[in-house]
NUMI-739859 format. One record per residue (C-alpha): residue in one letter; y negated, x negated, z negated; residue number from 0. Coordinates in pm, 1 decimal, always signed. Example, Ala and Ser with C-alpha at 12.3 -4.5 7.8 and 13.67 -1.06 7.14 Angstrom:
<sites>
   rest         py         px         pz    nr
      A     +450.0    -1230.0     -780.0     0
      S     +106.0    -1367.0     -714.0     1
</sites>
This chain:
<sites>
   rest         py         px         pz    nr
      X    -9865.5    -9581.7   -10288.6     0
      X    -9554.2    -9586.8   -10505.4     1
      X    -9271.3    -9340.5   -10454.0     2
      X    -9012.5    -9282.3   -10725.9     3
      X    -8692.8    -9115.0   -10605.1     4
      X    -8491.9    -8939.8   -10874.0     5
      X    -8128.1    -8998.6   -10780.6     6
      X    -8004.1    -8949.0   -11135.0     7
      X    -7720.6    -8719.8   -11025.9     8
      X    -7565.2    -8986.9   -10804.7     9
      X    -7240.5    -9119.3   -10942.2    10
      X    -6959.9    -9362.0   -10883.5    11
      X    -6731.2    -9119.6   -10695.9    12
      X    -6807.9    -9062.6   -10328.4    13
      X    -6849.1    -8693.5   -10248.2    14
      X    -7031.5    -8497.2    -9980.3    15
      X    -7358.1    -8482.1   -10171.7    16
      X    -7357.5    -8856.8   -10228.9    17
      X    -7271.8    -8931.9    -9863.6    18
      X    -7569.3    -8717.9    -9761.7    19
      X    -7804.1    -8890.3   -10009.7    20
      X    -7686.0    -9237.3    -9910.7    21
      X    -7732.3    -9175.6    -9539.4    22
      X    -8067.5    -9004.4    -9594.9    23
      X    -8195.2    -9297.5    -9799.5    24
      X    -8061.7    -9552.5    -9548.4    25
      X    -8266.1    -9379.5    -9277.1    26
      X    -8573.3    -9303.6    -9489.4    27
      X    -8625.1    -9631.3    -9677.1    28
      X    -8701.6    -9851.5    -9372.1    29
      X    -8955.7    -9594.4    -9252.5    30
      X    -9128.8    -9585.2    -9590.4    31
      X    -9131.2    -9965.3    -9618.9    32
      X    -9278.7    -9994.5    -9268.1    33
      X    -9562.8    -9761.2    -9373.5    34
      X    -9632.5    -9980.0    -9678.6    35
      X    -9493.3    -9754.3    -9949.9    36
      X    -9342.0    -9907.9   -10262.7    37
      X    -9014.9    -9719.8   -10324.8    38
      X    -8809.7    -9722.8   -10645.5    39
      X    -8485.1    -9537.6   -10726.2    40
      X    -8390.9    -9389.0   -11062.5    41
      X    -8011.0    -9407.2   -11083.6    42
      X    -7733.2    -9437.8   -11341.0    43
      X    -7552.8    -9771.2   -11374.0    44
      X    -7245.7    -9788.1   -11153.3    45
      X    -7391.0    -9552.8   -10893.2    46
      X    -7290.0    -9603.9   -10532.6    47
      X    -7662.0    -9611.7   -10449.9    48
      X    -7687.4    -9951.3   -10622.3    49
      X    -7601.6   -10109.6   -10287.2    50
      X    -7940.1   -10010.1   -10142.2    51
      X    -8196.6   -10289.1   -10120.1    52
      X    -8479.6   -10131.6   -10320.8    53
      X    -8604.1   -10176.0   -10678.0    54
      X    -8417.5    -9959.8   -10927.4    55
      X    -8477.4    -9815.5   -11270.0    56
      X    -8162.1    -9728.7   -11458.1    57
      X    -8098.5    -9423.0   -11670.2    58
      X    -8020.0    -9481.0   -12036.7    59
      X    -7644.0    -9515.8   -12088.8    60
      X    -7611.4    -9175.8   -12256.1    61
      X    -7766.9    -9006.7   -11951.6    62
      X    -7545.8    -9184.5   -11699.5    63
      X    -7254.2    -9038.0   -11510.2    64
      X    -6944.7    -9092.5   -11724.4    65
      X    -6595.0    -9103.4   -11578.1    66
      X    -6516.9    -8788.2   -11777.2    67
      X    -6752.3    -8493.9   -11778.7    68
      X    -6921.7    -8419.9   -12105.5    69
      X    -7114.7    -8105.8   -12204.1    70
      X    -7390.5    -8328.9   -12342.5    71
      X    -7446.9    -8519.0   -12016.6    72
      X    -7636.5    -8246.1   -11823.5    73
      X    -7849.3    -8167.4   -12128.8    74
      X    -7937.7    -8533.5   -12172.0    75
      X    -8027.5    -8566.4   -11802.1    76
      X    -8244.9    -8253.7   -11825.8    77
      X    -8430.0    -8389.6   -12130.1    78
      X    -8467.7    -8726.9   -11957.5    79
      X    -8613.5    -8560.0   -11646.1    80
      X    -8856.4    -8353.3   -11853.2    81
      X    -8976.9    -8601.8   -12113.7    82
      X    -8906.2    -8959.7   -11999.1    83
      X    -8920.0    -8956.8   -11619.2    84
      X    -9288.1    -8852.6   -11604.3    85
      X    -9377.4    -9180.0   -11778.7    86
      X    -9191.9    -9385.1   -11514.4    87
      X    -9443.9    -9282.7   -11250.4    88
</sites>
């Protein structure tokens, strides 16, 4: 079975949410691999989660996490999650 983990909100700045996600994935991924699951992450380029040893699919550049916040970014990520992400699975 293939599992796609949507980590599209992960960014390049370490914060509490990202520390939690990173540690959760570090603990969860070996368990899933041992059970025979094929795991893939959906992340923006430059994400701290790039260090994990799993296949990755990258968000389009406009949907990534820019260094400066933009009002368009959350809207783009929402549209990506609704209309593009279902075709990744």
